[in-house]
Backbone as CSV, one residue per row, in Angstrom:
resi,resn,N_x,N_y,N_z,CA_x,CA_y,CA_z,C_x,C_y,C_z
1,MET,-27.373,30.066,29.614,-28.429,29.076,29.561,-27.817,27.683,29.662
2,ALA,-28.404,26.844,30.463,-27.912,25.478,30.636,-28.270,24.624,29.429
3,GLN,-27.477,23.617,29.238,-27.740,22.666,28.168,-27.849,21.277,28.767
4,LEU,-28.543,20.405,28.057,-28.716,19.028,28.484,-28.098,18.088,27.466
5,GLN,-27.356,17.119,27.952,-26.806,16.082,27.094,-27.710,14.867,27.278
6,ILE,-28.281,14.382,26.187,-29.278,13.312,26.228,-28.720,12.101,25.479
7,LYS,-28.760,10.949,26.138,-28.238,9.714,25.549,-29.332,8.653,25.573
8,LEU,-29.551,7.999,24.439,-30.527,6.911,24.339,-29.887,5.634,24.869
9,VAL,-30.408,5.101,25.973,-29.796,3.931,26.602,-30.681,2.686,26.557
10,ARG,-31.936,2.820,26.147,-32.841,1.680,26.031,-33.388,1.616,24.611
11,SER,-33.643,0.421,24.130,-34.105,0.204,22.774,-35.545,0.685,22.577
12,LEU,-35.871,1.009,21.329,-37.223,1.417,20.962,-38.125,0.226,20.623
13,ILE,-37.560,-0.975,20.613,-38.339,-2.164,20.281,-39.422,-2.373,21.328
14,GLY,-40.653,-2.520,20.873,-41.767,-2.772,21.769,-42.346,-1.532,22.420
15,ARG,-41.883,-0.348,22.025,-42.381,0.895,22.607,-43.562,1.405,21.792
16,THR,-44.339,2.298,22.391,-45.498,2.850,21.690,-45.045,3.838,20.621
17,GLU,-45.936,4.130,19.693,-45.620,5.072,18.621,-45.334,6.471,19.180
18,VAL,-46.039,6.844,20.235,-45.818,8.162,20.844,-44.403,8.253,21.406
19,GLN,-43.942,7.204,22.077,-42.585,7.202,22.625,-41.546,7.200,21.517
20,ARG,-41.791,6.451,20.456,-40.858,6.440,19.320,-40.760,7.821,18.673
21,ALA,-41.906,8.485,18.510,-41.922,9.819,17.905,-41.223,10.834,18.801
22,THR,-41.388,10.697,20.098,-40.736,11.613,21.034,-39.222,11.468,20.962
23,VAL,-38.735,10.238,20.939,-37.291,9.997,20.836,-36.759,10.534,19.516
24,GLN,-37.498,10.345,18.451,-37.074,10.843,17.142,-37.038,12.369,17.138
25,SER,-38.004,13.014,17.766,-38.032,14.478,17.799,-36.909,15.042,18.666
26,LEU,-36.400,14.243,19.588,-35.230,14.662,20.368,-33.955,14.596,19.526
27,GLY,-34.021,13.932,18.388,-32.864,13.826,17.505,-32.070,12.556,17.704
28,LEU,-32.665,11.578,18.389,-31.973,10.322,18.657,-32.461,9.253,17.699
29,ARG,-31.530,8.513,17.112,-31.881,7.469,16.162,-31.341,6.112,16.577
30,LYS,-30.113,6.084,17.083,-29.456,4.827,17.405,-29.221,4.714,18.908
31,LEU,-29.103,3.506,19.365,-28.795,3.226,20.751,-27.423,3.806,21.100
32,ASN,-27.294,4.403,22.261,-26.074,5.036,22.765,-25.694,6.314,22.021
33,GLN,-26.569,6.836,21.197,-26.331,8.101,20.526,-26.573,9.229,21.529
34,THR,-25.773,10.293,21.440,-25.873,11.425,22.356,-26.110,12.697,21.573
35,VAL,-27.034,13.534,22.071,-27.286,14.846,21.491,-27.253,15.887,22.612
36,THR,-26.994,17.131,22.238,-26.990,18.230,23.195,-28.058,19.224,22.790
37,ARG,-28.921,19.580,23.727,-30.034,20.496,23.466,-30.078,21.564,24.553
38,ASP,-30.589,22.754,24.186,-30.815,23.810,25.167,-31.962,23.416,26.086
39,ASP,-31.803,23.728,27.361,-32.822,23.376,28.350,-33.995,24.338,28.262
40,ASN,-35.214,23.789,28.148,-36.440,24.592,28.159,-37.590,23.709,28.631
41,PRO,-38.709,24.299,29.026,-39.825,23.503,29.555,-40.377,22.471,28.572
42,GLY,-40.405,22.785,27.284,-40.900,21.831,26.291,-40.028,20.594,26.208
43,LEU,-38.728,20.803,26.238,-37.789,19.685,26.202,-37.925,18.841,27.457
44,ARG,-38.080,19.481,28.602,-38.246,18.747,29.864,-39.505,17.869,29.835
45,GLY,-40.575,18.364,29.215,-41.797,17.581,29.099,-41.594,16.352,28.235
46,MET,-40.853,16.513,27.133,-40.579,15.363,26.274,-39.715,14.340,27.011
47,LEU,-38.754,14.814,27.791,-37.885,13.906,28.531,-38.657,13.147,29.612
48,ASP,-39.676,13.773,30.194,-40.500,13.077,31.180,-41.235,11.896,30.559
49,LYS,-41.629,12.021,29.298,-42.357,10.949,28.619,-41.487,9.728,28.332
50,VAL,-40.185,9.936,28.166,-39.283,8.832,27.822,-38.128,8.718,28.826
51,ALA,-38.365,9.109,30.064,-37.318,9.122,31.094,-36.721,7.732,31.333
52,HIS,-37.515,6.687,31.123,-37.045,5.326,31.333,-36.140,4.830,30.209
53,MET,-36.014,5.614,29.138,-35.224,5.190,27.982,-33.979,6.035,27.744
54,VAL,-33.878,7.187,28.411,-32.772,8.103,28.153,-32.011,8.397,29.442
55,GLN,-30.785,8.847,29.256,-29.952,9.313,30.367,-29.676,10.787,30.098
56,VAL,-29.941,11.639,31.090,-29.811,13.081,30.911,-28.743,13.615,31.845
57,THR,-27.818,14.419,31.273,-26.768,15.061,32.037,-26.828,16.562,31.765
58,GLU,-26.792,17.369,32.826,-26.827,18.808,32.664,-25.416,19.333,32.464
59,ILE,-25.246,20.210,31.463,-23.967,20.801,31.131,-24.035,22.288,31.428
60,ASP,-23.083,22.790,32.202,-23.036,24.229,32.479,-22.380,24.935,31.297
61,ALA,-23.042,25.981,30.827,-22.527,26.702,29.653,-21.594,27.820,30.058
């Protein structure tokens, strides 16, 4: 199963509550923080909502 490395590259200042909650549910708290998650359709949907704020890299397992 592929994994995704997700990095928060844009600030949450001035963003909507929905976008803030989505970033928090991804496990990101600070700017430039990176997390690794298993790839699945639910995660892809969350990433689509905040695509302008995160950088996503696919990792081969």
